C-alpha positions in Angstrom: 0.0 0.0 0.0 1.4 3.4 -1.1 2.0 6.4 1.2 -0.7 8.3 -0.7 -3.2 5.5 -0.2 -2.5 5.5 3.5 -2.8 9.2 3.8 -6.1 9.1 1.9 -7.5 6.6 4.3 -6.3 8.6 7.3 -7.8 11.7 5.8 -11.3 10.2 5.4 -11.1 8.6 8.8 -10.2 12.0 10.2 -13.0 13.7 8.4 -15.8 11.2 9.2 -14.9 10.8 12.9 -14.6 14.6 13.1 -18.1 15.0 11.8 -19.5 12.3 14.2 -17.8 13.6 17.3 -17.3 17.3 16.4 -20.4 18.7 18.2 -19.4 16.9 21.4 -15.7 17.9 21.1 -16.9 21.5 20.6 -19.2 21.2 23.7 -16.3 19.9 25.9 -13.9 22.5 24.6 -16.3 25.4 25.0 -17.2 24.4 28.6 -13.5 24.0 29.2 -13.0 27.6 28.3 -15.8 28.7 30.7 -14.2 26.6 33.5 -10.7 28.1 33.0 -10.7 30.4 36.0 -13.5 28.7 38.0 -11.7 28.7 41.3 -10.6 32.3 41.1 -14.1 33.5 40.2 -15.7 31.5 42.9 -13.2 32.9 45.4 -13.9 36.5 44.2 -17.7 35.9 44.7 -17.1 34.8 48.3 -14.8 37.7 49.0 -17.9 39.9 48.2 -19.1 38.8 51.7 -16.0 39.9 53.4 -16.7 42.1 56.4 -14.7 44.8 58.2 -14.2 43.8 61.9 -14.9 46.2 64.7 -12.3 46.9 67.4 -14.1 44.6 69.8 -14.8 41.9 67.3 -13.6 38.4 68.0 -13.4 35.8 65.3 -15.6 32.7 65.8 -13.7 29.8 67.2 -13.8 26.5 65.3 -16.0 25.0 68.0 -18.5 27.7 67.6 -18.7 27.2 63.9 -19.2 23.5 64.5 -22.0 24.3 67.0 -23.7 26.5 64.4 -23.8 23.7 61.9 -24.9 21.1 64.5 -27.8 23.3 65.5 -28.8 23.6 61.8 -28.2 19.9 61.1 -28.1 17.9 64.3 -28.0 14.6 62.5 -25.2 15.4 60.2 -21.7 14.9 61.8 -19.7 15.1 58.5 -18.5 18.7 58.6 -16.2 20.9 56.5 -15.0 24.3 57.5 -12.8 26.4 55.3 -10.7 29.1 57.0 -9.5 31.7 54.6 -6.3 33.5 55.8 -7.7 37.0 55.3 -9.1 39.2 58.0 -12.9 39.5 57.8 -13.3 36.7 55.2 -16.6 34.9 55.4 -16.4 31.2 56.4 -17.6 28.6 53.9 -19.0 25.6 55.7 -20.7 22.3 54.9 -22.8 19.9 56.9 -23.0 16.9 54.6 -24.4 18.3 51.4 -25.7 21.5 53.1 -23.6 24.5 52.4 -23.5 27.9 54.1 -21.4 31.1 54.3 -21.1 32.4 57.8 -20.3 35.8 59.2 -16.8 35.4 60.7 -17.6 37.3 63.9 -21.3 36.7 64.6 -22.0 33.3 63.0 -25.0 34.7 61.2 -25.7 32.8 58.0 -24.8 35.2 55.1 -25.7 32.8 52.3 -27.6 29.5 52.1 -26.2 27.2 49.4 -23.2 27.7 47.3 -24.4 30.8 45.5 -25.3 31.7 41.9 -21.7 31.7 40.7 -20.9 28.2 42.0 -24.2 26.9 40.8 -23.4 28.3 37.3 -20.1 26.4 37.3 -21.8 23.3 38.5 -24.1 23.5 35.5 -21.2 24.1 33.1 -19.3 21.1 34.7 -22.4 18.9 34.2 -22.6 19.9 30.6 -18.8 19.3 30.2 -19.0 15.8 31.8 -22.6 14.6 31.3 -24.2 16.8 28.6 -26.6 18.0 31.3 -28.3 14.6 31.5 -29.6 13.6 34.9 -30.6 10.5 36.7 -30.1 7.2 34.9 -29.3 9.1 31.7 -26.2 10.6 33.3 -24.3 7.4 32.5 -25.2 7.9 28.8 -23.9 11.4 28.8 -20.7 10.3 30.5 -20.2 7.6 27.9 -20.8 9.9 25.0 -18.2 12.4 26.3 -15.8 9.6 27.2 -15.8 8.2 23.7 -15.9 11.6 22.1 -12.7 12.3 24.0 -11.1 9.2 22.5 -12.1 10.3 19.1 -10.5 13.7 19.8 -7.3 11.9 20.6 -7.5 10.1 17.3 -8.2 13.4 15.5 -5.1 15.0 17.1 -2.8 12.1 16.1 -4.3 11.7 12.6 -4.2 15.5 12.2 -0.5 15.5 13.0 0.1 12.9 10.3 -1.9 14.8 7.7 -0.1 18.0 8.7 3.3 16.6 7.9 4.6 18.3 4.7 5.3 16.2 1.6 8.7 17.6 1.4 11.0 18.0 4.4 12.6 21.4 4.0 12.6 24.8 5.6 10.1 26.4 3.2 7.6 23.6 3.7 7.7 23.7 7.5 7.5 27.5 7.5 4.4 27.3 5.4 3.0 24.6 7.8 3.8 26.5 11.0 2.8 30.0 10.2 -0.3 31.7 8.8 0.2 33.4 5.4 0.0 37.1 5.0 -2.8 36.7 2.4 -5.4 34.1 1.8 -6.3 32.9 -1.7 -9.9 32.2 -0.7 -12.2 31.6 2.3 -11.5 27.9 2.0 -7.7 28.6 2.0 -8.1 30.7 5.2 -10.1 27.9 7.0 -7.6 25.3 5.9 -4.6 27.3 7.1 -6.3 28.1 10.4 -7.1 24.4 10.9 -3.6 23.3 10.1 -1.5 26.0 11.9 -3.7 26.5 15.0 -3.9 22.7 15.2 -0.2 22.1 15.2 0.6 24.9 17.7 -2.0 23.6 20.2 -1.6 19.9 19.6 0.8 19.2 22.5 -1.4 20.9 25.1 -4.6 19.5 23.7 -3.1 16.0 23.6 -2.2 16.3 27.3 -5.7 17.6 28.2 -7.4 14.8 26.2 -5.1 12.0 27.4 -5.5 12.9 31.1 -9.3 13.1 30.6 -9.3 9.3 30.0 -8.5 8.8 33.7 -11.9 10.2 34.6 -13.8 7.9 32.3 -12.0 4.5 31.9 -10.9 1.9 34.3 -8.2 0.7 31.8 -6.7 4.1 31.7 -6.2 4.1 35.5 -4.9 0.5 35.4 -2.4 1.5 32.7 -1.2 4.5 34.7 -0.7 2.7 38.0 0.6 -0.4 36.2 3.4 1.7 34.6 4.7 2.0 38.2 4.1 -1.6 39.1 1.0 -0.7 41.2 -2.7 -1.6 41.3 -5.4 1.0 41.3 -6.1 1.7 45.0 -9.5 0.7 46.4 -11.7 3.2 48.2 -11.1 2.9 52.0 -13.8 1.4 54.1 -14.2 2.7 57.7 -16.8 2.8 60.5 -19.6 5.3 59.8 -19.5 8.3 62.2 -22.9 9.2 63.6 -22.0 11.6 66.4 -19.0 13.8 67.3 -19.3 13.2 71.1 -16.1 11.0 71.1 -14.0 14.1 70.0 -12.4 15.3 73.3 -9.9 17.9 72.3 -11.6 21.3 71.3 -11.4 21.8 67.5 -10.1 25.3 68.0 -7.1 23.8 69.9 -6.5 21.5 66.9 -6.8 24.5 64.5 -4.2 26.5 66.4 -1.9 23.5 66.4 -2.4 23.2 62.7 -1.5 26.9 62.2 1.6 26.3 64.4 2.6 23.2 62.3 2.2 25.2 59.1 4.3 28.0 60.5 7.2 25.6 61.2 6.9 23.8 57.8 7.3 26.8 55.4 3.5 27.3 55.2 3.2 30.5 57.2 1.6 32.1 54.1 -1.1 29.5 53.8 -4.1 30.8 51.9 -6.8 28.5 53.2 -7.1 25.7 55.7 -9.8 23.1 55.4 -11.0 21.2 58.5 -12.9 17.9 57.9 -14.4 16.0 60.8 -16.9 13.2 60.9 -15.4 11.3 58.0 -13.5 8.9 60.2 -14.0 8.2 63.9 -11.8 10.3 66.2 -10.0 12.0 63.4 -9.7 15.6 62.3 -8.1 16.4 59.0 -6.6 19.8 58.1 -5.8 20.5 54.4 -3.4 23.4 54.4 -3.1 25.1 51.1 -0.9 28.0 49.9 -2.9 28.3 46.6 -6.4 29.0 45.5 -6.4 26.1 43.1 -5.5 23.2 45.3 -2.1 22.8 43.7 -0.8 19.6 45.4 2.8 20.8 45.5 1.6 23.8 47.6 -0.5 21.9 50.0 -0.5 19.0 52.6 -2.8 17.2 54.9 -2.4 17.1 58.6 -4.3 14.5 60.7 -5.1 14.8 64.4 -6.4 12.2 66.9 -9.3 14.1 68.5 -9.0 12.1 71.7 -5.4 13.1 72.5 -4.7 16.0 70.2 -1.6 14.3 68.8 -0.7 14.4 65.1 -1.5 11.0 63.7 -0.3 11.5 60.2 1.2 14.1 57.8 0.5 13.5 54.2 2.3 15.4 51.4 2.2 14.6 47.7 5.7 13.1 48.1 4.3 10.6 50.6 2.0 9.1 48.0 2.9 6.1 45.9 4.5 6.9 42.6 1.3 5.9 40.8 -0.7 8.1 43.1 1.6 11.0 42.5 1.3 10.5 38.7 -2.5 10.4 39.0 -2.5 13.6 41.0 -0.2 15.3 38.5 -2.4 14.1 35.6 -5.6 15.4 37.3 -4.2 19.0 37.5 -2.5 18.8 34.1 -6.0 18.4 32.7 -7.1 21.8 33.9 -3.7 23.4 33.7 -3.7 24.1 37.4 -0.5 22.1 37.8 1.3 25.2 36.5 -0.8 27.7 38.3 -2.6 30.6 36.6 -0.3 30.4 33.6 -1.2 26.8 33.1 -4.9 27.5 33.5 -4.6 30.3 30.9 -2.9 28.0 28.4 -5.5 25.3 29.0 -8.3 27.8 28.4 -6.7 29.3 25.3 -6.1 26.0 23.6 -9.6 24.9 24.5 -10.9 28.0 22.7 -8.7 27.2 19.7 -10.1 23.7 19.8 -13.5 25.3 19.2 -12.0 27.0 16.2 -10.6 23.7 14.9 -14.1 22.1 15.1 -15.6 25.1 13.3 -13.1 25.2 10.5 -13.1 21.4 10.2 -16.9 21.4 9.8 -16.7 24.1 7.1 -14.0 22.3 5.2 -15.9 19.0 5.4 -19.1 20.8 4.2 -17.3 22.2 1.2 -15.7 18.8 0.3 -18.9 16.7 0.8 -21.6 19.1 -0.3 -20.3 22.2 -2.2 -17.6 20.5 -4.3 -19.8 17.7 -5.7 -22.4 20.3 -6.6 -19.8 22.3 -8.5 -18.5 19.3 -10.3 -22.0 18.3 -11.3 -22.8 21.8 -12.5 -19.6 21.8 -14.6 -20.4 18.4 -16.1 -23.8 19.6 -17.1 
């Protein structure tokens, strides 16, 4: 089989699969753009509730915050509290699935629920992952996006093959890497946009698409962990916590010890500190984070025994297994957060360009499949 024949088969496979999955790829790419700065925007929306303390104002203790939640939901012992290291910042809290924003000095509920901004991003995320399908249909949406993502990986690889110039020389690669100063026609413009934008964004888009397989397929996780000679870890099973009465040491004492621990471990400038209780019996977990975006290299978990107040475990990313570290890295490579705001920006930009690739690809396919045959038929007549 000749090279031209192979390229022709690859071209038609690229075109047909692009038409089949193009709408879903566009949907995932566009929602990816909307989710680019999700964490920062949500943070700004919560900073809107920041208050100016009076001279006599005293910050709520952690125990007082827990008491507020237990009064609201006495049968819900699983509690999250997020302390933001800014004076006057409102306190996001969760009792099970119930979310509130509390006044940091009075404990008054400033907001019930996660707010319009967070709800908007939840809807965008559901569209990104499940095409907004709900209930039993959610699995269908998840499968569609999963296999559309696999098709996108094929489109990237086949597109790279089709992009390769016939002749390997400087002039050919210059033409393939850069947009021309003038376009011969609208079709020429669309084709050049498709080729040039595609090749510049291909590495980042390939990483985003490849890491997405971990969220959809068991085999992808098995391959990742298997590369390090490990098996996919199973979800831990533990005794259900129904009450917090067994916790002896005041939570505020644990919080101050966590602050002290952070200070002596180069985390004095922590941005937020999450407290989780009620997930496991006699355990309080603090997640100490220097970043807004949960960058794992800038955060660690600190576990306390709530009966003695002793530190039971310190868990940093370097303490995970190699497979676990790789999974964590892949998770944040998908959103670009692994590289902070710069990475997020790049991920958002290439997602936007992916929308352009779908658009130009559809127009080129329309011309080849519909317009060109009509023109040939008209000429023959």
